[in-house]
SELUMMAR-893286 format. One record per residue (C-alpha): residue in one letter; chain; x, y, z. Coordinates in Angstrom, 2 decimals. Example, Ala and Ser with C-alpha at 12.3 -4.5 7.8 and 13.67 -1.06 7.14 Angstrom:
+-----+-------+---------+---------+---------+
: res : chain :       x :       y :       z :
+-----+-------+---------+---------+---------+
:   a :     A :   12.30 :   -4.50 :    7.80 :
:   s :     A :   13.67 :   -1.06 :    7.14 :
+-----+-------+---------+---------+---------+
! end
This chain:
+-----+-------+---------+---------+---------+
: res : chain :       x :       y :       z :
+-----+-------+---------+---------+---------+
:   m :     A :  101.03 :   77.47 :  190.98 :
:   e :     A :  103.85 :   75.94 :  188.94 :
:   p :     A :  106.10 :   75.11 :  191.96 :
:   l :     A :  103.18 :   73.34 :  193.64 :
:   a :     A :  102.45 :   71.35 :  190.48 :
:   r :     A :  106.08 :   70.29 :  190.17 :
:   w :     A :  106.31 :   69.41 :  193.86 :
:   c :     A :  103.21 :   67.20 :  193.59 :
:   l :     A :  104.42 :   65.48 :  190.40 :
:   e :     A :  107.77 :   64.65 :  191.97 :
:   g :     A :  105.86 :   63.17 :  194.89 :
:   g :     A :  104.08 :   60.73 :  192.59 :
:   v :     A :  100.81 :   62.61 :  192.12 :
:   k :     A :   99.29 :   62.71 :  188.63 :
:   v :     A :   98.96 :   66.39 :  187.69 :
:   t :     A :   97.23 :   68.12 :  184.79 :
:   g :     A :   96.52 :   71.81 :  184.41 :
:   s :     A :   96.04 :   74.87 :  182.27 :
:   d :     A :   97.45 :   78.38 :  181.95 :
:   r :     A :   96.96 :   81.40 :  179.72 :
:   d :     A :  100.71 :   82.04 :  179.51 :
:   p :     A :  102.05 :   80.19 :  176.44 :
:   v :     A :  105.62 :   80.35 :  177.75 :
:   a :     A :  104.62 :   78.57 :  180.97 :
:   v :     A :  102.54 :   76.03 :  179.07 :
:   n :     A :  105.38 :   75.15 :  176.70 :
:   r :     A :  107.86 :   74.92 :  179.59 :
:   l :     A :  105.62 :   72.51 :  181.49 :
:   r :     A :  104.91 :   70.42 :  178.40 :
:   r :     A :  108.63 :   70.06 :  177.75 :
:   d :     A :  108.98 :   68.67 :  181.26 :
:   g :     A :  106.27 :   66.06 :  180.75 :
:   f :     A :  103.19 :   67.78 :  182.13 :
:   q :     A :   99.78 :   67.51 :  180.48 :
:   c :     A :   99.18 :   71.24 :  180.35 :
:   y :     A :   96.60 :   73.09 :  178.25 :
:   q :     A :   96.65 :   76.58 :  176.79 :
:   d :     A :   93.77 :   78.67 :  178.23 :
:   h :     A :   90.87 :   77.47 :  180.37 :
:   r :     A :   88.08 :   75.22 :  179.03 :
:   a :     A :   85.56 :   73.02 :  180.79 :
:   r :     A :   86.42 :   69.94 :  178.70 :
:   q :     A :   89.99 :   69.97 :  180.03 :
:   v :     A :   88.92 :   68.91 :  183.55 :
:   p :     A :   89.51 :   65.13 :  183.96 :
:   r :     A :   86.34 :   63.46 :  185.24 :
:   n :     A :   88.39 :   61.22 :  187.54 :
:   a :     A :   90.29 :   64.08 :  189.21 :
:   d :     A :   90.35 :   64.06 :  193.01 :
:   l :     A :   90.88 :   67.80 :  193.42 :
:   l :     A :   91.05 :   71.05 :  191.44 :
:   v :     A :   93.49 :   73.63 :  192.82 :
:   c :     A :   93.25 :   77.21 :  191.56 :
:   s :     A :   94.98 :   80.53 :  192.12 :
:   t :     A :   93.12 :   83.15 :  194.17 :
:   a :     A :   93.40 :   85.37 :  191.07 :
:   v :     A :   91.14 :   83.04 :  189.06 :
:   p :     A :   87.49 :   84.19 :  189.16 :
:   k :     A :   84.83 :   81.81 :  190.49 :
:   s :     A :   83.15 :   81.97 :  187.06 :
:   n :     A :   86.15 :   80.25 :  185.42 :
:   p :     A :   84.82 :   77.42 :  183.17 :
:   e :     A :   87.10 :   74.79 :  184.68 :
:   i :     A :   86.05 :   75.67 :  188.23 :
:   a :     A :   82.40 :   75.60 :  187.19 :
:   q :     A :   82.89 :   72.23 :  185.49 :
:   a :     A :   84.65 :   70.72 :  188.50 :
:   r :     A :   81.84 :   71.75 :  190.80 :
:   a :     A :   79.22 :   70.49 :  188.34 :
:   i :     A :   80.70 :   66.97 :  188.32 :
:   g :     A :   81.47 :   66.85 :  192.04 :
:   i :     A :   85.22 :   67.50 :  192.10 :
:   p :     A :   86.29 :   69.49 :  195.19 :
:   v :     A :   87.82 :   72.92 :  194.49 :
:   m :     A :   90.55 :   74.37 :  196.71 :
:   e :     A :   92.40 :   77.68 :  196.39 :
:   r :     A :   96.19 :   77.68 :  196.42 :
:   p :     A :   96.69 :   79.01 :  200.00 :
:   d :     A :   94.40 :   76.32 :  201.40 :
:   f :     A :   96.14 :   73.58 :  199.41 :
:   l :     A :   99.56 :   74.82 :  200.52 :
:   s :     A :   98.32 :   74.84 :  204.12 :
:   k :     A :   97.23 :   71.21 :  203.77 :
:   l :     A :  100.68 :   70.17 :  202.49 :
:   f :     A :  102.46 :   72.37 :  205.03 :
:   g :     A :  100.50 :   70.92 :  207.94 :
:   g :     A :  101.74 :   67.41 :  207.22 :
:   a :     A :  105.36 :   68.22 :  208.08 :
:   r :     A :  106.89 :   67.61 :  211.49 :
:   t :     A :  108.51 :   71.08 :  211.62 :
:   r :     A :  107.06 :   74.01 :  209.68 :
:   i :     A :  108.77 :   77.31 :  208.81 :
:   a :     A :  106.85 :   80.18 :  207.21 :
:   i :     A :  108.28 :   83.46 :  205.93 :
:   t :     A :  106.21 :   86.59 :  205.43 :
:   g :     A :  106.88 :   90.32 :  205.10 :
:   t :     A :  106.73 :   93.03 :  202.46 :
:   h :     A :  110.33 :   92.80 :  201.23 :
:   g :     A :  112.75 :   89.89 :  200.96 :
:   k :     A :  110.48 :   86.95 :  201.77 :
:   t :     A :  111.37 :   85.09 :  198.56 :
:   t :     A :  115.08 :   85.60 :  199.20 :
:   v :     A :  114.81 :   84.50 :  202.85 :
:   t :     A :  112.70 :   81.45 :  201.93 :
:   s :     A :  115.32 :   80.54 :  199.32 :
:   m :     A :  118.23 :   81.08 :  201.74 :
:   i :     A :  116.67 :   78.89 :  204.41 :
:   s :     A :  115.75 :   76.14 :  201.93 :
:   h :     A :  119.24 :   76.15 :  200.40 :
:   m :     A :  120.89 :   76.22 :  203.82 :
:   l :     A :  118.87 :   73.23 :  205.04 :
:   s :     A :  119.51 :   71.32 :  201.82 :
:   e :     A :  123.26 :   71.91 :  202.03 :
:   a :     A :  123.14 :   70.69 :  205.65 :
:   h :     A :  121.48 :   67.46 :  204.40 :
:   r :     A :  118.19 :   68.17 :  206.21 :
:   t :     A :  116.20 :   67.37 :  202.98 :
:   p :     A :  113.56 :   70.12 :  203.33 :
:   d :     A :  110.35 :   70.47 :  201.41 :
:   a :     A :  109.89 :   74.04 :  200.18 :
:   i :     A :  107.58 :   76.13 :  198.02 :
:   i :     A :  109.19 :   79.40 :  196.92 :
:   g :     A :  107.77 :   82.47 :  195.19 :
:   g :     A :  110.80 :   82.77 :  192.90 :
:   k :     A :  113.44 :   80.57 :  191.29 :
:   v :     A :  116.66 :   79.71 :  193.09 :
:   m :     A :  119.48 :   79.81 :  190.55 :
:   g :     A :  120.26 :   76.31 :  189.33 :
:   k :     A :  117.51 :   74.75 :  191.46 :
:   g :     A :  114.03 :   76.07 :  190.73 :
:   s :     A :  111.03 :   77.10 :  192.80 :
:   y :     A :  110.65 :   74.10 :  195.09 :
:   y :     A :  112.51 :   71.48 :  197.09 :
:   k :     A :  111.10 :   67.95 :  197.51 :
:   g :     A :  112.15 :   66.50 :  200.83 :
:   d :     A :  111.25 :   63.72 :  203.23 :
:   g :     A :  108.33 :   65.41 :  205.04 :
:   t :     A :  110.36 :   66.36 :  208.12 :
:   l :     A :  110.84 :   70.08 :  207.42 :
:   f :     A :  108.61 :   72.29 :  205.28 :
:   v :     A :  109.60 :   75.86 :  204.34 :
:   a :     A :  106.91 :   78.04 :  202.75 :
:   e :     A :  106.56 :   81.63 :  201.64 :
:   a :     A :  103.46 :   83.16 :  203.22 :
:   d :     A :  102.19 :   86.11 :  201.18 :
:   e :     A :  100.93 :   88.92 :  203.40 :
:   s :     A :   98.91 :   90.41 :  200.51 :
:   n :     A :   95.97 :   88.08 :  201.16 :
:   l :     A :   94.63 :   86.26 :  204.22 :
:   g :     A :   95.47 :   82.76 :  202.97 :
:   y :     A :   98.58 :   82.63 :  205.15 :
:   q :     A :   96.33 :   82.58 :  208.23 :
:   n :     A :   95.59 :   78.90 :  207.59 :
:   l :     A :   99.26 :   78.05 :  208.16 :
:   n :     A :  100.34 :   76.83 :  211.58 :
:   p :     A :  104.11 :   77.36 :  211.62 :
:   d :     A :  106.57 :   76.32 :  214.32 :
:   v :     A :  108.76 :   79.23 :  213.16 :
:   l :     A :  107.36 :   82.39 :  211.58 :
:   v :     A :  109.72 :   84.96 :  210.07 :
:   v :     A :  108.25 :   88.45 :  209.67 :
:   n :     A :  111.09 :   89.87 :  207.61 :
:   n :     A :  109.76 :   93.46 :  207.68 :
:   l :     A :  106.52 :   95.33 :  207.03 :
:   d :     A :  105.90 :   98.27 :  204.70 :
:   f :     A :  102.79 :   99.87 :  203.24 :
:   d :     A :  101.97 :   97.91 :  200.10 :
:   h :     A :   99.09 :   95.87 :  198.64 :
:   v :     A :   96.94 :   98.98 :  198.83 :
:   d :     A :   94.06 :   97.03 :  197.30 :
:   h :     A :   93.93 :   94.98 :  200.54 :
:   y :     A :   95.11 :   97.39 :  203.25 :
:   q :     A :   94.40 :  101.07 :  203.97 :
:   n :     A :   97.76 :  101.79 :  205.62 :
:   l :     A :  100.79 :  100.20 :  207.29 :
:   h :     A :   99.02 :  100.04 :  210.64 :
:   a :     A :   96.32 :   97.81 :  209.13 :
:   i :     A :   98.99 :   95.36 :  207.92 :
:   q :     A :  100.70 :   95.38 :  211.32 :
:   e :     A :   97.41 :   94.75 :  213.14 :
:   k :     A :   96.55 :   91.82 :  210.87 :
:   i :     A :   99.97 :   90.18 :  211.28 :
:   l :     A :   99.96 :   90.77 :  215.05 :
:   a :     A :   96.51 :   89.17 :  215.35 :
:   f :     A :   97.81 :   86.16 :  213.43 :
:   m :     A :  100.84 :   85.89 :  215.72 :
:   a :     A :   98.72 :   86.20 :  218.87 :
:   s :     A :   96.39 :   83.46 :  217.64 :
:   r :     A :   99.09 :   80.78 :  217.47 :
:   q :     A :   98.24 :   78.15 :  220.06 :
:   t :     A :  101.41 :   76.14 :  219.50 :
:   k :     A :  104.82 :   77.25 :  220.72 :
:   t :     A :  105.68 :   79.25 :  217.64 :
:   t :     A :  108.97 :   81.14 :  217.47 :
:   f :     A :  108.63 :   84.55 :  215.81 :
:   v :     A :  111.75 :   85.92 :  214.09 :
:   l :     A :  111.55 :   89.70 :  213.66 :
:   p :     A :  114.03 :   92.51 :  212.94 :
:   q :     A :  114.32 :   95.05 :  215.74 :
:   d :     A :  115.84 :   97.72 :  213.47 :
:   e :     A :  114.25 :  101.14 :  213.01 :
:   g :     A :  112.36 :  101.44 :  209.73 :
:   e :     A :  111.52 :   97.76 :  209.33 :
:   g :     A :  107.86 :   98.29 :  210.34 :
:   t :     A :  107.84 :   95.70 :  213.16 :
:   g :     A :  107.66 :   98.00 :  216.20 :
:   l :     A :  103.97 :   97.30 :  216.87 :
:   l :     A :  104.64 :   93.55 :  216.69 :
:   l :     A :  107.59 :   93.74 :  219.08 :
:   r :     A :  105.42 :   95.60 :  221.60 :
:   g :     A :  102.50 :   93.19 :  221.19 :
:   s :     A :  101.14 :   90.89 :  223.89 :
:   l :     A :  102.80 :   87.66 :  222.79 :
:   r :     A :  103.75 :   84.54 :  224.67 :
:   m :     A :  106.87 :   84.96 :  226.82 :
:   g :     A :  109.99 :   83.75 :  225.04 :
:   s :     A :  108.34 :   83.51 :  221.64 :
:   l :     A :  110.28 :   86.38 :  220.03 :
:   l :     A :  113.70 :   85.93 :  218.46 :
:   r :     A :  114.74 :   89.47 :  217.58 :
:   t :     A :  117.52 :   90.34 :  215.14 :
:   q :     A :  119.28 :   93.66 :  214.63 :
:   l :     A :  122.03 :   95.14 :  212.48 :
:   r :     A :  124.48 :   97.08 :  214.63 :
:   t :     A :  127.32 :   99.49 :  213.97 :
:   l :     A :  130.90 :   99.05 :  215.13 :
:   d :     A :  130.37 :  101.31 :  218.16 :
:   t :     A :  127.12 :   99.60 :  219.27 :
:   f :     A :  127.86 :   95.94 :  218.39 :
:   g :     A :  127.67 :   93.91 :  221.61 :
:   c :     A :  127.06 :   96.99 :  223.75 :
:   g :     A :  124.28 :   97.76 :  226.20 :
:   a :     A :  122.07 :   95.78 :  228.54 :
:   m :     A :  120.92 :   92.47 :  227.02 :
:   v :     A :  117.30 :   93.26 :  227.86 :
:   d :     A :  117.41 :   96.14 :  225.36 :
:   r :     A :  119.34 :   94.29 :  222.67 :
:   a :     A :  118.23 :   91.76 :  220.09 :
:   q :     A :  119.10 :   88.13 :  220.80 :
:   l :     A :  120.85 :   87.97 :  217.42 :
:   e :     A :  123.02 :   90.95 :  216.50 :
:   g :     A :  124.81 :   91.38 :  213.19 :
:   l :     A :  127.65 :   93.65 :  212.10 :
:   i :     A :  128.76 :   94.13 :  208.49 :
:   a :     A :  132.47 :   93.74 :  209.26 :
:   e :     A :  133.59 :   94.04 :  205.63 :
:   e :     A :  131.93 :   94.85 :  202.31 :
:   g :     A :  133.49 :   94.86 :  198.87 :
:   p :     A :  132.87 :   93.94 :  195.23 :
:   r :     A :  132.46 :   90.21 :  196.02 :
:   g :     A :  130.01 :   90.61 :  198.89 :
:   m :     A :  130.23 :   91.12 :  202.63 :
:   l :     A :  131.31 :   89.54 :  205.89 :
:   l :     A :  128.66 :   89.45 :  208.62 :
:   s :     A :  129.77 :   88.99 :  212.25 :
:   v :     A :  127.03 :   87.60 :  214.51 :
:   l :     A :  126.47 :   87.56 :  218.26 :
:   y :     A :  123.81 :   85.30 :  219.79 :
:   y :     A :  122.74 :   86.38 :  223.28 :
:   g :     A :  125.85 :   88.54 :  223.37 :
:   i :     A :  128.22 :   85.63 :  222.65 :
:   p :     A :  130.14 :   85.36 :  219.34 :
:   f :     A :  128.32 :   82.84 :  217.15 :
:   g :     A :  130.20 :   83.07 :  213.87 :
:   e :     A :  131.31 :   85.06 :  210.84 :
:   f :     A :  129.43 :   84.56 :  207.59 :
:   s :     A :  130.67 :   85.32 :  204.08 :
:   l :     A :  127.69 :   86.51 :  202.04 :
:   p :     A :  127.93 :   86.67 :  198.22 :
:   f :     A :  125.67 :   89.74 :  197.98 :
:   h :     A :  125.51 :   93.39 :  199.03 :
:   g :     A :  123.36 :   95.81 :  200.97 :
:   a :     A :  121.99 :   96.19 :  204.50 :
:   y :     A :  118.70 :   94.67 :  203.34 :
:   n :     A :  120.51 :   91.46 :  202.38 :
:   a :     A :  122.27 :   91.49 :  205.75 :
:   r :     A :  118.78 :   91.60 :  207.27 :
:   n :     A :  117.67 :   88.70 :  205.06 :
:   a :     A :  120.73 :   86.70 :  206.13 :
:   r :     A :  120.06 :   87.46 :  209.82 :
:   s :     A :  116.56 :   86.02 :  209.46 :
:   a :     A :  117.96 :   82.88 :  207.83 :
:   i :     A :  120.68 :   82.52 :  210.50 :
:   a :     A :  118.07 :   82.87 :  213.27 :
:   v :     A :  115.97 :   80.10 :  211.73 :
:   g :     A :  119.06 :   77.92 :  211.35 :
:   i :     A :  119.84 :   78.36 :  215.05 :
:   r :     A :  116.24 :   77.60 :  216.02 :
:   l :     A :  116.40 :   74.36 :  213.98 :
:   g :     A :  119.67 :   73.25 :  215.58 :
:   l :     A :  122.12 :   73.89 :  212.73 :
:   t :     A :  125.71 :   74.61 :  213.68 :
:   a :     A :  127.42 :   77.87 :  212.78 :
:   e :     A :  129.53 :   75.92 :  210.27 :
:   e :     A :  126.45 :   74.45 :  208.55 :
:   i :     A :  124.81 :   77.88 :  208.34 :
:   a :     A :  128.01 :   79.48 :  207.04 :
:   l :     A :  128.41 :   76.88 :  204.30 :
:   g :     A :  124.82 :   77.28 :  203.13 :
:   l :     A :  124.98 :   81.07 :  202.98 :
:   a :     A :  128.43 :   81.23 :  201.37 :
:   q :     A :  127.25 :   78.92 :  198.58 :
:   f :     A :  123.83 :   80.54 :  198.14 :
:   p :     A :  123.45 :   80.99 :  194.36 :
:   g :     A :  120.89 :   83.78 :  194.48 :
:   v :     A :  117.35 :   84.09 :  193.16 :
:   h :     A :  116.09 :   84.78 :  189.65 :
:   r :     A :  115.20 :   88.48 :  189.28 :
:   r :     A :  116.62 :   89.38 :  192.70 :
:   m :     A :  119.58 :   91.56 :  191.72 :
:   e :     A :  120.29 :   89.05 :  188.95 :
:   k :     A :  123.31 :   89.90 :  186.84 :
:   l :     A :  122.53 :   89.10 :  183.22 :
:   g :     A :  125.95 :   90.14 :  181.91 :
:   a :     A :  128.09 :   92.79 :  180.25 :
:   t :     A :  126.95 :   94.28 :  176.92 :
:   r :     A :  127.70 :   97.20 :  174.64 :
:   v :     A :  125.02 :   99.24 :  176.45 :
:   g :     A :  126.26 :   98.40 :  179.95 :
:   t :     A :  126.32 :   95.65 :  182.55 :
:   i :     A :  122.68 :   94.55 :  182.84 :
:   y :     A :  120.89 :   93.63 :  186.07 :
:   s :     A :  117.27 :   92.55 :  186.49 :
:   d :     A :  115.47 :   92.99 :  189.81 :
:   y :     A :  111.90 :   92.43 :  190.99 :
:   a :     A :  111.77 :   95.68 :  193.02 :
:   h :     A :  108.44 :   97.44 :  192.46 :
:   h :     A :  107.99 :   99.37 :  195.73 :
:   p :     A :  109.84 :  102.61 :  196.56 :
:   t :     A :  111.68 :  101.05 :  199.51 :
:   a :     A :  112.84 :   98.05 :  197.46 :
:   i :     A :  113.93 :  100.29 :  194.57 :
:   r :     A :  115.99 :  102.51 :  196.86 :
:   k :     A :  117.69 :   99.53 :  198.50 :
:   a :     A :  118.43 :   97.86 :  195.16 :
:   i :     A :  120.16 :  101.03 :  193.96 :
:   d :     A :  122.01 :  101.31 :  197.29 :
:   a :     A :  123.36 :   97.76 :  196.88 :
:   l :     A :  124.52 :   98.33 :  193.30 :
:   s :     A :  126.16 :  101.64 :  194.16 :
:   m :     A :  128.10 :   99.84 :  196.91 :
:   k :     A :  129.23 :   97.15 :  194.46 :
:   y :     A :  130.09 :   99.65 :  191.71 :
:   p :     A :  131.03 :  102.92 :  193.48 :
:   n :     A :  132.65 :  104.45 :  190.40 :
:   r :     A :  130.03 :  103.63 :  187.78 :
:   c :     A :  126.81 :  105.43 :  186.88 :
:   i :     A :  123.53 :  103.55 :  187.19 :
:   t :     A :  120.84 :  103.94 :  184.55 :
:   v :     A :  117.44 :  102.61 :  185.62 :
:   v :     A :  114.64 :  101.24 :  183.44 :
:   f :     A :  111.53 :  101.01 :  185.62 :
:   e :     A :  108.14 :   99.50 :  184.81 :
:   p :     A :  105.55 :  100.63 :  187.41 :
:   h :     A :  103.25 :   97.81 :  188.56 :
:   r :     A :   99.50 :   98.20 :  189.29 :
:   s :     A :   97.49 :  101.41 :  189.20 :
:   s :     A :   96.51 :  101.03 :  192.86 :
:   r :     A :  100.17 :  101.06 :  193.91 :
:   m :     A :  101.01 :  103.91 :  191.54 :
:   e :     A :   98.22 :  106.10 :  192.93 :
:   v :     A :   99.65 :  105.83 :  196.45 :
:   h :     A :  103.41 :  105.61 :  195.81 :
:   w :     A :  104.19 :  107.70 :  192.72 :
:   q :     A :  106.00 :  110.37 :  194.75 :
:   g :     A :  107.95 :  107.64 :  196.56 :
:   f :     A :  109.01 :  106.16 :  193.22 :
:   g :     A :  110.29 :  109.56 :  192.15 :
:   d :     A :  112.19 :  110.06 :  195.40 :
:   a :     A :  113.81 :  106.61 :  195.13 :
:   l :     A :  114.89 :  107.21 :  191.52 :
:   n :     A :  116.40 :  110.57 :  192.44 :
:   h :     A :  119.15 :  108.56 :  194.14 :
:   s :     A :  122.57 :  110.21 :  193.81 :
:   a :     A :  124.00 :  107.10 :  192.06 :
:   v :     A :  121.39 :  107.26 :  189.27 :
:   d :     A :  122.23 :  109.33 :  186.23 :
:   r :     A :  119.07 :  108.63 :  184.24 :
:   a :     A :  115.76 :  106.80 :  184.70 :
:   y :     A :  113.54 :  105.56 :  181.87 :
:   i :     A :  109.92 :  104.94 :  182.89 :
:   l :     A :  107.99 :  102.37 :  180.87 :
:   p :     A :  104.18 :  102.32 :  180.56 :
:   l :     A :  102.31 :  101.26 :  183.70 :
:   f :     A :  101.73 :   97.49 :  183.84 :
:   l :     A :   98.20 :   97.02 :  185.21 :
:   a :     A :   98.54 :   93.33 :  186.21 :
:   g :     A :   94.81 :   92.76 :  185.74 :
:   e :     A :   93.66 :   95.95 :  187.44 :
:   a :     A :   91.39 :   98.44 :  185.73 :
:   p :     A :   93.04 :  101.69 :  184.57 :
:   r :     A :   92.41 :  104.76 :  186.74 :
:   e :     A :   91.97 :  108.21 :  185.31 :
:   g :     A :   95.10 :  110.32 :  185.68 :
:   i :     A :   97.16 :  107.42 :  187.04 :
:   d :     A :   99.99 :  106.57 :  184.67 :
:   s :     A :  103.77 :  106.58 :  184.34 :
:   s :     A :  103.92 :  110.33 :  183.81 :
:   l :     A :  103.41 :  110.74 :  187.58 :
:   v :     A :  106.85 :  109.24 :  188.22 :
:   v :     A :  108.40 :  111.58 :  185.65 :
:   r :     A :  106.74 :  114.49 :  187.44 :
:   a :     A :  108.32 :  113.36 :  190.72 :
:   c :     A :  111.81 :  112.56 :  189.39 :
:   k :     A :  113.94 :  115.16 :  187.64 :
:   k :     A :  116.15 :  112.41 :  186.17 :
:   a :     A :  113.25 :  110.48 :  184.62 :
:   s :     A :  111.67 :  110.43 :  181.17 :
:   l :     A :  109.00 :  108.26 :  179.56 :
:   a :     A :  110.16 :  105.47 :  177.27 :
:   t :     A :  108.80 :  102.52 :  175.32 :
:   p :     A :  110.31 :   99.02 :  175.09 :
:   t :     A :  111.30 :   99.82 :  171.49 :
:   e :     A :  113.22 :  102.89 :  172.63 :
:   i :     A :  115.00 :  100.83 :  175.29 :
:   a :     A :  115.99 :   98.31 :  172.63 :
:   h :     A :  117.82 :  101.16 :  170.84 :
:   i :     A :  119.40 :  102.74 :  173.91 :
:   d :     A :  122.76 :  104.40 :  173.28 :
:   e :     A :  125.93 :  102.37 :  173.77 :
:   d :     A :  127.90 :  102.78 :  177.00 :
:   p :     A :  129.61 :   99.58 :  178.16 :
:   h :     A :  130.87 :  101.24 :  181.36 :
:   r :     A :  127.48 :  101.98 :  182.90 :
:   i :     A :  125.20 :   99.74 :  185.01 :
:   l :     A :  121.80 :   99.23 :  183.39 :
:   l :     A :  119.26 :   98.21 :  186.04 :
:   f :     A :  115.80 :   96.91 :  185.03 :
:   l :     A :  113.23 :   97.15 :  187.83 :
:   g :     A :  109.65 :   95.88 :  188.11 :
:   a :     A :  107.36 :   92.94 :  188.85 :
:   g :     A :  105.82 :   92.67 :  185.38 :
:   p :     A :  107.19 :   91.61 :  181.99 :
:   i :     A :  110.13 :   94.02 :  182.20 :
:   d :     A :  112.44 :   91.04 :  182.79 :
:   e :     A :  111.71 :   89.95 :  179.21 :
:   i :     A :  112.80 :   93.41 :  178.01 :
:   a :     A :  116.00 :   93.13 :  180.05 :
:   r :     A :  116.84 :   89.76 :  178.50 :
:   a :     A :  115.98 :   90.96 :  175.00 :
:   t :     A :  118.30 :   93.95 :  175.55 :
:   m :     A :  120.98 :   91.54 :  176.71 :
:   r :     A :  120.65 :   89.44 :  173.55 :
:   e :     A :  120.46 :   92.45 :  171.21 :
:   h :     A :  123.58 :   94.18 :  172.57 :
:   s :     A :  125.75 :   91.24 :  173.62 :
:   f :     A :  129.45 :   91.43 :  172.80 :
:   a :     A :  129.26 :   87.95 :  171.30 :
+-----+-------+---------+---------+---------+
! end
């Protein structure tokens, strides 16, 4: 909600609001917003034109009830975003289980650096920029969350499906259900939408690639190896092929073919095959929008990263601390892979805060398998963060400990007193308040 509020304010709209998070309220007040702590009917301005609310806010909320009582229209966030999105000349939406915030950020940054002045609403914070870009109405980039059906109101000219994995178990029964829903959305597009999808095994897009879609609508990407890069009949290959030509402590070099012809080499300031996939999606969108290889290369090389996406907080007496949003077994495994590539001679200690009882019930064994990674020497499992869900009997953090021989239960207080070891990598993982614990650990054990 905050990026939307800031985007509207910068566009000259008078914005007021409320939140239960005192940190968010104080941050917004410092920046000039009229923002209230908690939700009360009297806080709704009688002259407001619209009340926008998160889908997480119950219909019984006093401010929603008050707005309806005095005749103010109420709109949920996805519908409001769709209204803004629809006003742009060219619209780019990014969905998928993993990496959509990073890809949305990459594309927005790339377009901004190329002086295309995009509008963008992002589900995370780009380092040094924030969670939105205010442009001139020509291009709009938006993150489309697959966890609810609100994205179906969007009508993109370009849709990136970055990958699909079984998650959001409160909405979907299995991966197939997610694939079917996304495929139905793609098939329903009446405009000439370009769909950017990875063709790689394990990315969960096979059903979509085999779907009955408009001829020429698919722009497939694929990561290749040295012995397969540029090889084979074009009909069987992705239009955009990538090869990690080099990878080292500073990042990687990605070589790209487009329809079998060399397109460019891109220096990427990050690690891991999953980030090469994210970059491929961004490059494909750049090509579709008419950017040159040089413009794309500049934007990616200067990409500052995203808050809580493999964010390096710094070196301390207890290790070099990273904070990452990963809260699904696949994302956890890939985050550890990337760090082990960057630091091949250093042990990784993980502090993981499981997120939602519904996810834990389905994925606890997967969490254990991911944390049993050969690069991990120890994993500390914090109490399950429910994120508004009701607790479920027998579903708690001890399940992960049962599944991972390297894991033990821990409290935030115990993490604050973790033993000193400046040589190790200390990786904090989770979608809840664990980032606050990571930053508190950073402050407590800083060398300064």
